LUMDO-513449 format. One record per residue (C-alpha): residue in one letter; x, y, z. Coordinates in nm, 3 decimals. Layout:
REM LUMDO-513449
(node "a" (X Y Z))
...
This chain:
REM LUMDO-513449
(node "m" (-5.195 -2.146 -12.099))
(node "e" (-5.490 -1.980 -12.206))
(node "e" (-5.596 -1.889 -11.817))
(node "n" (-5.289 -1.660 -11.832))
(node "i" (-5.407 -1.485 -12.168))
(node "l" (-5.684 -1.405 -11.965))
(node "g" (-5.424 -1.119 -11.779))
(node "t" (-5.185 -1.058 -12.066))
(node "g" (-5.417 -1.083 -12.368))
(node "s" (-5.576 -0.829 -12.555))
(node "i" (-5.888 -0.699 -12.344))
(node "g" (-6.076 -0.662 -12.723))
(node "k" (-5.974 -1.029 -12.852))
(node "l" (-6.046 -1.180 -12.460))
(node "l" (-6.398 -0.993 -12.529))
(node "k" (-6.460 -1.126 -12.855))
(node "k" (-6.390 -1.485 -12.724))
(node "f" (-6.516 -1.533 -12.455))
(node "t" (-6.855 -1.310 -12.508))
(node "l" (-6.977 -1.389 -12.828))
(node "p" (-7.060 -1.795 -12.759))
(node "s" (-7.154 -1.634 -12.467))
(node "i" (-7.437 -1.449 -12.688))
(node "v" (-7.500 -1.707 -12.878))
(node "a" (-7.562 -1.935 -12.532))
(node "m" (-7.776 -1.670 -12.394))
(node "l" (-7.949 -1.693 -12.728))
(node "v" (-8.012 -1.977 -12.716))
(node "a" (-8.204 -1.987 -12.433))
(node "a" (-8.442 -1.745 -12.592))
(node "l" (-8.471 -1.886 -12.879))
(node "y" (-8.665 -2.149 -12.692))
(node "n" (-8.856 -1.984 -12.671))
(node "i" (-8.937 -1.684 -12.934))
(node "v" (-8.975 -2.056 -13.156))
(node "d" (-9.195 -2.214 -12.955))
(node "q" (-9.414 -1.925 -12.963))
(node "f" (-9.340 -1.893 -13.301))
(node "f" (-9.521 -2.167 -13.422))
(node "i" (-9.821 -2.140 -13.139))
(node "g" (-9.926 -1.897 -13.232))
(node "q" (-9.967 -1.964 -13.607))
(node "k" (-10.122 -2.280 -13.478))
(node "i" (-10.321 -2.176 -13.153))
(node "g" (-10.294 -1.836 -13.194))
(node "e" (-10.401 -1.627 -12.874))
(node "l" (-10.475 -1.826 -12.620))
(node "g" (-10.140 -1.995 -12.749))
(node "n" (-9.964 -1.705 -12.720))
(node "a" (-10.133 -1.661 -12.365))
(node "a" (-10.009 -2.019 -12.226))
(node "t" (-9.627 -1.956 -12.283))
(node "n" (-9.648 -1.646 -12.114))
(node "i" (-9.824 -1.791 -11.813))
(node "v" (-9.572 -2.110 -11.755))
(node "f" (-9.338 -1.841 -11.819))
(node "p" (-9.173 -1.793 -11.470))
(node "l" (-9.105 -2.150 -11.489))
(node "t" (-8.886 -2.167 -11.709))
(node "t" (-8.745 -1.808 -11.571))
(node "s" (-8.684 -2.028 -11.226))
(node "t" (-8.452 -2.299 -11.495))
(node "v" (-8.212 -1.966 -11.610))
(node "a" (-8.212 -1.877 -11.258))
(node "i" (-8.052 -2.187 -11.110))
(node "s" (-7.881 -2.239 -11.413))
(node "l" (-7.690 -1.939 -11.282))
(node "l" (-7.675 -2.013 -10.984))
(node "f" (-7.425 -2.279 -11.015))
(node "g" (-7.371 -2.217 -11.366))
(node "i" (-7.144 -1.854 -11.299))
(node "g" (-7.099 -1.897 -10.920))
(node "g" (-6.884 -2.213 -11.033))
(node "a" (-6.759 -2.088 -11.316))
(node "a" (-6.645 -1.741 -11.159))
(node "a" (-6.515 -1.941 -10.827))
(node "f" (-6.300 -2.144 -11.060))
(node "n" (-6.139 -1.783 -11.241))
(node "l" (-6.126 -1.648 -10.904))
(node "a" (-5.892 -2.023 -10.768))
(node "m" (-5.656 -1.980 -11.059))
(node "g" (-5.604 -1.624 -11.134))
(node "r" (-5.475 -1.705 -10.794))
(node "g" (-5.300 -1.954 -10.848))
(node "q" (-5.500 -2.232 -10.656))
(node "k" (-5.578 -2.527 -10.911))
(node "d" (-5.638 -2.813 -10.689))
(node "k" (-5.920 -2.579 -10.531))
(node "a" (-6.026 -2.441 -10.818))
(node "v" (-6.114 -2.822 -10.906))
(node "f" (-6.355 -2.873 -10.645))
(node "f" (-6.560 -2.547 -10.849))
(node "f" (-6.565 -2.712 -11.081))
(node "g" (-6.753 -3.060 -10.961))
(node "n" (-6.976 -2.947 -10.686))
(node "a" (-7.073 -2.694 -10.882))
(node "a" (-7.182 -3.000 -11.157))
(node "i" (-7.338 -3.209 -10.939))
(node "m" (-7.564 -2.924 -10.779))
(node "l" (-7.713 -2.868 -11.170))
(node "i" (-7.864 -3.190 -11.169))
(node "i" (-8.021 -3.239 -10.807))
(node "v" (-8.182 -2.903 -10.825))
(node "g" (-8.257 -2.973 -11.146))
(node "t" (-8.406 -3.309 -11.116))
(node "l" (-8.574 -3.166 -10.799))
(node "l" (-8.756 -2.899 -10.954))
(node "f" (-8.896 -3.128 -11.253))
(node "v" (-9.081 -3.345 -10.969))
(node "l" (-9.225 -3.015 -10.807))
(node "a" (-9.293 -2.881 -11.049))
(node "e" (-9.520 -3.215 -11.197))
(node "i" (-9.665 -3.225 -10.828))
(node "f" (-9.794 -2.915 -10.760))
(node "l" (-9.771 -2.848 -11.110))
(node "n" (-10.223 -2.683 -11.130))
(node "p" (-10.156 -2.452 -10.802))
(node "m" (-9.852 -2.323 -11.019))
(node "l" (-10.022 -2.207 -11.307))
(node "v" (-10.334 -2.050 -11.098))
(node "m" (-10.047 -1.914 -10.842))
(node "f" (-9.929 -1.772 -11.207))
(node "g" (-10.264 -1.598 -11.302))
(node "c" (-10.388 -1.804 -11.525))
(node "p" (-10.733 -1.822 -11.667))
(node "d" (-10.959 -2.090 -11.698))
(node "d" (-10.982 -2.069 -12.068))
(node "v" (-10.568 -2.039 -12.087))
(node "m" (-10.552 -2.359 -11.818))
(node "g" (-10.597 -2.620 -12.107))
(node "y" (-10.247 -2.581 -12.301))
(node "a" (-10.067 -2.442 -12.002))
(node "v" (-10.081 -2.745 -11.868))
(node "q" (-10.019 -2.929 -12.215))
(node "y" (-9.672 -2.750 -12.315))
(node "t" (-9.594 -2.748 -11.871))
(node "r" (-9.665 -3.160 -11.863))
(node "i" (-9.380 -3.212 -12.096))
(node "t" (-9.101 -2.976 -12.073))
(node "a" (-9.090 -3.051 -11.728))
(node "v" (-8.904 -3.353 -11.792))
(node "g" (-8.618 -3.147 -11.948))
(node "f" (-8.541 -2.942 -11.658))
(node "p" (-8.247 -3.121 -11.552))
(node "f" (-8.172 -3.097 -11.856))
(node "i" (-8.121 -2.817 -11.959))
(node "i" (-7.948 -2.678 -11.673))
(node "f" (-7.697 -2.929 -11.686))
(node "s" (-7.624 -2.773 -12.059))
(node "n" (-7.669 -2.380 -11.893))
(node "g" (-7.518 -2.406 -11.651))
(node "g" (-7.251 -2.703 -11.774))
(node "g" (-7.189 -2.429 -11.980))
(node "h" (-7.114 -2.162 -11.816))
(node "l" (-6.824 -2.385 -11.649))
(node "v" (-6.729 -2.508 -11.996))
(node "r" (-6.673 -2.114 -12.070))
(node "a" (-6.469 -2.083 -11.757))
(node "d" (-6.185 -2.348 -11.851))
(node "g" (-6.137 -2.185 -12.185))
(node "s" (-6.363 -2.409 -12.412))
(node "p" (-6.628 -2.127 -12.560))
(node "k" (-6.704 -2.188 -12.875))
(node "y" (-6.740 -2.577 -12.733))
(node "s" (-6.998 -2.416 -12.538))
(node "m" (-7.131 -2.156 -12.799))
(node "i" (-7.276 -2.580 -12.991))
(node "c" (-7.384 -2.723 -12.748))
(node "n" (-7.642 -2.473 -12.677))
(node "l" (-7.682 -2.424 -13.079))
(node "s" (-7.683 -2.797 -13.091))
(node "g" (-8.055 -2.839 -12.896))
(node "a" (-8.202 -2.512 -13.048))
(node "i" (-8.158 -2.587 -13.416))
(node "i" (-8.306 -2.935 -13.327))
(node "n" (-8.598 -2.783 -13.194))
(node "t" (-8.580 -2.523 -13.420))
(node "i" (-8.623 -2.814 -13.680))
(node "l" (-8.851 -3.062 -13.499))
(node "d" (-9.125 -2.736 -13.405))
(node "p" (-9.293 -2.734 -13.721))
(node "i" (-9.289 -3.051 -13.767))
(node "l" (-9.430 -3.213 -13.449))
(node "i" (-9.701 -2.891 -13.461))
(node "f" (-9.792 -2.936 -13.809))
(node "g" (-9.710 -3.221 -13.900))
(node "f" (-9.779 -3.442 -13.645))
(node "d" (-10.112 -3.184 -13.520))
(node "m" (-9.918 -3.178 -13.165))
(node "d" (-10.050 -2.886 -13.123))
(node "m" (-9.880 -2.778 -12.769))
(node "e" (-9.729 -3.152 -12.712))
(node "g" (-9.544 -3.067 -12.986))
(node "a" (-9.291 -2.776 -12.876))
(node "a" (-9.299 -2.900 -12.604))
(node "l" (-9.144 -3.270 -12.676))
(node "a" (-8.882 -3.066 -12.969))
(node "t" (-8.796 -2.827 -12.693))
(node "i" (-8.774 -3.126 -12.440))
(node "i" (-8.513 -3.294 -12.689))
(node "g" (-8.323 -3.042 -12.805))
(node "q" (-8.221 -2.962 -12.453))
(node "i" (-8.155 -3.329 -12.366))
(node "v" (-7.898 -3.316 -12.683))
(node "s" (-7.749 -3.000 -12.547))
(node "a" (-7.717 -3.173 -12.224))
(node "i" (-7.515 -3.473 -12.347))
(node "l" (-7.223 -3.264 -12.481))
(node "v" (-7.183 -3.068 -12.130))
(node "y" (-7.177 -3.406 -12.031))
(node "r" (-6.886 -3.515 -12.220))
(node "y" (-6.660 -3.288 -12.235))
(node "l" (-6.675 -3.219 -11.831))
(node "r" (-6.525 -3.538 -11.889))
(node "n" (-6.251 -3.464 -12.006))
(node "c" (-6.198 -3.057 -11.950))
(node "k" (-5.906 -2.862 -12.094))
(node "t" (-5.737 -2.700 -11.732))
(node "v" (-5.793 -2.911 -11.484))
(node "t" (-5.941 -3.265 -11.416))
(node "l" (-6.184 -3.365 -11.214))
(node "a" (-6.200 -3.692 -11.013))
(node "k" (-6.496 -3.818 -10.839))
(node "k" (-6.343 -3.671 -10.495))
(node "h" (-6.414 -3.322 -10.681))
(node "l" (-6.806 -3.520 -10.759))
(node "r" (-6.863 -3.474 -10.351))
(node "l" (-7.047 -3.212 -10.175))
(node "k" (-6.820 -2.971 -9.916))
(node "a" (-6.998 -2.719 -9.730))
(node "e" (-6.732 -2.513 -9.837))
(node "y" (-6.752 -2.440 -10.216))
(node "v" (-7.108 -2.404 -10.246))
(node "k" (-7.167 -2.177 -10.005))
(node "k" (-6.863 -2.030 -10.196))
(node "i" (-7.035 -2.138 -10.514))
(node "i" (-7.415 -1.992 -10.446))
(node "s" (-7.278 -1.690 -10.288))
(node "l" (-7.104 -1.577 -10.624))
(node "g" (-7.362 -1.716 -10.831))
(node "a" (-7.668 -1.553 -10.606))
(node "t" (-7.632 -1.176 -10.819))
(node "p" (-7.707 -1.354 -11.100))
(node "c" (-7.988 -1.579 -11.037))
(node "l" (-8.202 -1.329 -10.721))
(node "n" (-8.175 -1.084 -11.131))
(node "q" (-8.436 -1.405 -11.265))
(node "v" (-8.647 -1.471 -10.940))
(node "a" (-8.662 -1.066 -10.930))
(node "m" (-8.842 -1.165 -11.333))
(node "m" (-9.022 -1.419 -11.203))
(node "v" (-9.154 -1.293 -10.900))
(node "v" (-9.251 -0.988 -11.144))
(node "q" (-9.382 -1.147 -11.381))
(node "i" (-9.642 -1.339 -11.172))
(node "t" (-9.737 -1.023 -11.069))
(node "m" (-9.790 -0.866 -11.367))
(node "n" (-10.019 -1.167 -11.526))
(node "k" (-10.206 -1.152 -11.216))
(node "s" (-10.200 -0.794 -11.244))
(node "l" (-10.285 -0.752 -11.644))
(node "t" (-10.555 -1.023 -11.552))
(node "y" (-10.742 -0.828 -11.261))
(node "y" (-10.744 -0.545 -11.495))
(node "g" (-10.776 -0.651 -11.819))
(node "a" (-11.080 -0.818 -11.707))
(node "k" (-11.223 -0.393 -11.624))
(node "s" (-11.086 -0.292 -11.954))
(node "v" (-11.192 -0.299 -12.321))
(node "y" (-10.878 -0.528 -12.358))
(node "g" (-11.041 -0.865 -12.119))
(node "e" (-10.834 -1.111 -11.994))
(node "a" (-10.642 -1.322 -12.258))
(node "i" (-10.572 -0.974 -12.491))
(node "p" (-10.344 -0.771 -12.234))
(node "l" (-10.169 -1.156 -12.156))
(node "a" (-10.076 -1.256 -12.527))
(node "c" (-9.904 -1.000 -12.552))
(node "s" (-9.733 -0.903 -12.241))
(node "g" (-9.553 -1.236 -12.362))
(node "i" (-9.476 -1.184 -12.637))
(node "i" (-9.335 -0.864 -12.549))
(node "a" (-9.123 -1.065 -12.263))
(node "k" (-8.972 -1.303 -12.544))
(node "v" (-8.872 -1.007 -12.718))
(node "n" (-8.701 -0.804 -12.471))
(node "q" (-8.520 -1.155 -12.342))
(node "v" (-8.361 -1.159 -12.672))
(node "y" (-8.224 -0.839 -12.616))
(node "f" (-8.162 -0.940 -12.213))
(node "s" (-7.976 -1.145 -12.365))
(node "v" (-7.752 -1.044 -12.538))
(node "v" (-7.698 -0.791 -12.233))
(node "i" (-7.654 -1.056 -11.996))
(node "g" (-7.458 -1.294 -12.229))
(node "l" (-7.226 -1.014 -12.257))
(node "s" (-7.195 -0.944 -11.851))
(node "q" (-7.111 -1.356 -11.826))
(node "g" (-6.888 -1.355 -12.064))
(node "m" (-6.654 -1.089 -11.901))
(node "q" (-6.722 -1.268 -11.598))
(node "p" (-6.321 -1.477 -11.635))
(node "i" (-6.179 -1.195 -11.769))
(node "v" (-6.267 -0.935 -11.499))
(node "s" (-6.192 -1.260 -11.174))
(node "f" (-5.882 -1.379 -11.306))
(node "n" (-5.774 -0.964 -11.368))
(node "y" (-5.900 -0.937 -11.008))
(node "g" (-5.743 -1.220 -10.825))
(node "a" (-5.471 -1.152 -11.003))
(node "k" (-5.444 -0.753 -10.852))
(node "k" (-5.495 -0.590 -11.230))
(node "y" (-5.730 -0.396 -11.203))
(node "d" (-5.623 -0.141 -11.426))
(node "r" (-5.707 -0.415 -11.665))
(node "v" (-6.077 -0.498 -11.471))
(node "k" (-6.162 -0.163 -11.532))
(node "k" (-6.141 -0.201 -11.895))
(node "v" (-6.257 -0.468 -11.890))
(node "y" (-6.607 -0.312 -11.751))
(node "k" (-6.530 -0.009 -11.933))
(node "v" (-6.497 -0.137 -12.344))
(node "s" (-6.794 -0.397 -12.172))
(node "i" (-7.049 -0.110 -12.097))
(node "a" (-6.961 0.047 -12.440))
(node "i" (-7.108 -0.203 -12.606))
(node "g" (-7.403 -0.290 -12.371))
(node "l" (-7.534 0.114 -12.496))
(node "t" (-7.453 0.090 -12.888))
(node "v" (-7.652 -0.224 -12.824))
(node "s" (-7.980 -0.111 -12.578))
(node "i" (-7.984 0.265 -12.804))
(node "l" (-8.045 0.031 -13.120))
(node "s" (-8.281 -0.250 -12.947))
(node "f" (-8.476 0.099 -12.868))
(node "i" (-8.480 0.244 -13.147))
(node "m" (-8.643 -0.079 -13.364))
(node "f" (-8.885 -0.066 -13.013))
(node "q" (-8.986 0.262 -13.034))
(node "i" (-9.040 0.239 -13.435))
(node "f" (-9.145 -0.107 -13.512))
(node "p" (-9.355 -0.295 -13.262))
(node "r" (-9.613 -0.388 -13.468))
(node "n" (-9.418 -0.548 -13.722))
(node "i" (-9.261 -0.765 -13.456))
(node "v" (-9.596 -0.887 -13.287))
(node "a" (-9.813 -0.977 -13.634))
(node "i" (-9.410 -1.255 -13.628))
(node "f" (-9.587 -1.410 -13.324))
(node "g" (-9.972 -1.470 -13.499))
(node "e" (-10.285 -1.297 -13.639))
(node "g" (-10.498 -1.054 -13.389))
(node "n" (-10.805 -0.864 -13.403))
(node "d" (-10.777 -0.457 -13.372))
(node "l" (-10.777 -0.353 -12.994))
(node "y" (-10.542 -0.684 -12.961))
(node "f" (-10.271 -0.483 -13.226))
(node "t" (-10.424 -0.145 -13.030))
(node "f" (-10.291 -0.315 -12.686))
(node "a" (-9.923 -0.397 -12.769))
(node "i" (-9.834 -0.157 -12.980))
(node "r" (-9.882 0.082 -12.677))
(node "y" (-9.753 -0.185 -12.430))
(node "f" (-9.424 -0.165 -12.680))
(node "r" (-9.361 0.114 -12.667))
(node "i" (-9.447 0.256 -12.325))
(node "f" (-9.337 -0.037 -12.099))
(node "l" (-8.986 -0.035 -12.302))
(node "f" (-8.917 0.315 -12.362))
(node "a" (-8.592 0.297 -12.099))
(node "t" (-8.409 -0.012 -12.281))
(node "f" (-8.159 0.262 -12.443))
(node "v" (-7.946 0.238 -12.030))
(node "n" (-8.137 -0.161 -11.926))
(node "c" (-7.765 -0.261 -11.950))
(node "l" (-7.616 -0.049 -11.688))
(node "q" (-7.756 -0.269 -11.429))
(node "p" (-7.636 -0.618 -11.544))
(node "l" (-7.313 -0.518 -11.644))
(node "t" (-7.245 -0.328 -11.327))
(node "s" (-7.448 -0.599 -11.100))
(node "n" (-7.202 -0.876 -11.227))
(node "l" (-6.914 -0.688 -11.239))
(node "f" (-6.946 -0.723 -10.891))
(node "t" (-7.032 -1.089 -10.845))
(node "a" (-6.695 -1.090 -11.087))
(node "i" (-6.418 -0.913 -10.817))
(node "g" (-6.576 -1.161 -10.541))
(node "k" (-6.867 -0.877 -10.386))
(node "p" (-7.157 -1.075 -10.383))
(node "k" (-7.331 -0.797 -10.112))
(node "k" (-7.308 -0.555 -10.363))
(node "g" (-7.376 -0.720 -10.678))
(node "i" (-7.713 -0.836 -10.531))
(node "f" (-7.884 -0.534 -10.383))
(node "l" (-7.749 -0.429 -10.739))
(node "s" (-7.970 -0.753 -10.903))
(node "l" (-8.241 -0.618 -10.714))
(node "t" (-8.302 -0.301 -10.729))
(node "r" (-8.462 -0.329 -11.105))
(node "q" (-8.747 -0.610 -11.028))
(node "i" (-8.783 -0.599 -10.653))
(node "i" (-8.766 -0.269 -10.503))
(node "f" (-8.862 -0.035 -10.792))
(node "l" (-9.132 -0.269 -11.013))
(node "l" (-9.258 -0.495 -10.790))
(node "p" (-9.378 -0.220 -10.648))
(node "l" (-9.480 0.054 -10.902))
(node "i" (-9.600 -0.252 -11.083))
(node "v" (-9.877 -0.325 -10.734))
(node "i" (-9.943 0.043 -10.748))
(node "f" (-9.921 0.236 -11.051))
(node "p" (-10.231 0.054 -11.196))
(node "i" (-10.406 0.140 -10.855))
(node "i" (-10.484 0.565 -11.022))
(node "v" (-10.437 0.479 -11.336))
(node "g" (-10.610 0.106 -11.464))
(node "i" (-10.415 -0.161 -11.710))
(node "d" (-10.194 0.128 -11.829))
(node "g" (-10.018 0.199 -11.490))
(node "i" (-9.795 -0.111 -11.493))
(node "m" (-9.678 0.022 -11.895))
(node "y" (-9.546 0.365 -11.752))
(node "a" (-9.445 0.127 -11.439))
(node "g" (-9.159 -0.067 -11.652))
(node "p" (-8.922 0.311 -11.798))
(node "v" (-8.971 0.414 -11.445))
(node "a" (-8.823 0.095 -11.274))
(node "d" (-8.563 0.070 -11.512))
(node "l" (-8.382 0.495 -11.512))
(node "m" (-8.382 0.466 -11.150))
(node "a" (-8.207 0.149 -11.130))
(node "a" (-7.947 0.223 -11.403))
(node "l" (-7.881 0.595 -11.128))
(node "a" (-7.784 0.324 -10.809))
(node "s" (-7.624 0.126 -11.070))
(node "i" (-7.394 0.444 -11.188))
(node "i" (-7.362 0.576 -10.874))
(node "m" (-7.240 0.227 -10.737))
(node "v" (-7.054 0.159 -10.974))
(node "s" (-6.840 0.496 -10.965))
(node "i" (-6.766 0.417 -10.586))
(node "e" (-6.580 0.054 -10.699))
(node "m" (-6.382 0.228 -10.951))
(node "k" (-6.247 0.509 -10.690))
(node "k" (-6.135 0.214 -10.460))
(node "m" (-5.977 0.014 -10.702))
(node "k" (-5.803 0.386 -10.797))
(node "n" (-5.672 0.435 -10.478))
């Protein structure tokens, strides 16, 4: 059985099997935003790029909900399977799937009703508002589908079918990539075309996930497993809280940063739109890097959870160490690329004047300077989640974004202006990495004993 292989198979082969589809899934989620940003930048330019940055917190919220019930349900399922509690495990599966649908629908309703006040809260300038509304009115329709497809993909992977999970995500991304230029340029639909292409891809992915969940590999879902029970939902939320709060923290920081960029940008030579547009591009590019790291952390989750549940602690430590080695390699390569080729990367998303590229290059090199250690916090926080210690995982997930970065992007600009936002990034990254090293060292000693 697939679940037994988690406790006996080669760590390297298991990581390859589970992390690659997970990384692809995260990259696909990032690709939705990257593809839209690329074509919008080519067709509309600076204001279009600024608009996609303004609505990015809503996109982040869909990822947060997907992780809350997707990773939470998957971790609870694998821990129960590792302990031989198959009858209990299937309830985690069913309850997680239903919660994805319910909360996804709720987010859609809230976005449609309160869209304009939300965009104002996100720091949207007047000249960007029209583009942001056009884009979000349509993409909000796809919120229930993207949440169900992304979150359900984690359940599919936990059931031992990582390749199918990857196919679900890839299908939607490919459709989105094909339709974007057709609708934006061919039908001259601009922001509406990008949004429509996105939700069509998301609907296809959701249908594929639904098809799998009706015929799971290791368990059989029945109607009774879909009835919500407090004990199962509470456990799912506790285990999914760490990766979810990581995304919520990113959303809070993004909103605060957008407001700061607008405020201090207006006081600088750059104006309001340039900092917003450049920050949005850099956030999307950085999301590609983090997609690999977070995909790696999610891929190791079923392996860690099963072996910890089976009390095979040496395998747990080995999975973590191999994952860290891979993560550091990716981080160092990304750091080199971000430092050497910032102008080339920004130019992919459309043209701009000299001020535009001056700001973008400085922002790229300074804000992402500590990329070489940025894998430590997400990998370590997800380790704690996978071994059933969500409180430690939650604390660690909050270190970089909320505990360190949020205060710094408020304080530093007061002292040095808009440059302070850039310098807040590497300082927070280094402090979060140090906290991760200290906490995981203590936990490894406990496992050894």
